N, C-alpha and C positions, 0 to 999 in steps of 0.2 A: 468665238469669232473675233477676228482682229481686222480692223480697217487700216489700210495703208494709206498714209497721207502724202501729199506732194513732197514735203521736205525729205521724207524718208525715201521715196522713189527716186527723186532727183539725185540724192546722195548715193544711192545704190548704183544707178546707171552712169553717173558722171565721175570718172576717176579723179578729176580735179577738185571735186567738192570736199570741203574740209571735214565732212562727216562720212566720207566714203568708207574708210575702214570700219567705222562703227557700224555702218549699214551692212557691210559684208558679214561681220561677226553676228549681228542681230538676225540676219537671214537664216542662219543655221538653226536657231530656235524657232523661227517662224515656219520654216519648211517642215520641221519635225512636228508641226501642228501643236506645239506647246500651248498656244493660245487659241486653238481651234482653227476653223477654216478661214480663208483669206477673202477679203473683199475691199472694194473701193467704191467711190461714187462716179457717176458720169462727169460731175463737175471737177472732181479731182483728176480724172482721166484727161479732161480738156486742159486743165492747168498744167499737168505733167508733160503732155506732148508739146504744148506751146512753149513752156520754159525750156524743155530739152532742145527744141529747135533754136531758140534764142541763145542759150548758153553754149551749146555744142556746135552751132553753125552748120548743122547738117540735117537736111530733110530726110535723107536716108536713115540716119540714126534715130531721128524722132519717130519715123514710121516703124522702124524695127522695135522701138520701145512700146509703141502703141500695140502692135501685133502681139508682143509678149504679154502685156497686160490683159488684152482681150482674151487670150487663151488661158492665162493662169489664174485669173481672179473672177469672183462673182462680182458683177457690175450692178450696183444699186442705182436705179434710175430715180432722180429727184422728180417725184410726181407733185401734183398740186397740193396735197395735204402737207408734205414735207416742205415744199416751197413756201407755203403760207406760214408754217411754223417758224421756218428760218427767217422770214420777213419779221415776224414778231420778236424773235430773238435779236435780230439786227437793230430794230427800233427801240427796244427796251434796254439796250446796253447801259451800264453805269460802271465806270472805272475801267472799261475795256474798249478797244478800237478794232474789233473783229471785222474783217471784210465779209462780204456776203457769202463767199464760198466757205469761209470758216463756219458761218451760221448754218449753211446747208449741211455741212459735216456733222455738227452738233445735233441738228434736228434729225438727220438720218440715223445717227447712233441712237438717239433716244427712241425713235419709232421702231428701230430694229432690235432693241435691247442689247446693243453692242457696247461693251464697256472698255474694250482695249483698242488703243490706236498706236500704230508705229509712226513715230514722229520725232523730229528734232526741233520742233516749234514749241518753245516754252509757254507760249500763250494758252495752249491747251491745258496746262496745269491749273489754270484759273477756273476750270470747270470741275467741280468736286466729283462728280460721278464718273469722270473719264480717267482711266488708268493709262498714263503715257508710258509706253515702252520705247526705250531708246534714250531717254533723258537721264 
């Protein structure tokens, strides 16, 4: 299974993103399920449609992206256990400055036994058990 991160999703859908071509190339391997089935979290969904709206300045485009994601990906809901684990991760940081959504992603991956993440965010390389696809 591979979790799709906001940085990857934004790059894929936004032609003006500096990583757009890298995302397009990476999708070929992802769609072939080289890394297993596709998932994201409800927090990443939230972040992706919000950032899409802000950067692309189009509610219609943001809605379209949301519809595509809801149809194409398994959506991991951040429940109480994962939320509380994310809060622990957030509070115990040393040498990192992960936002809370990052922490929910890390906790969800640990709970779900997910090792792969499609991302262009180098901060995820600081987590040893995560395999960053795209960097």
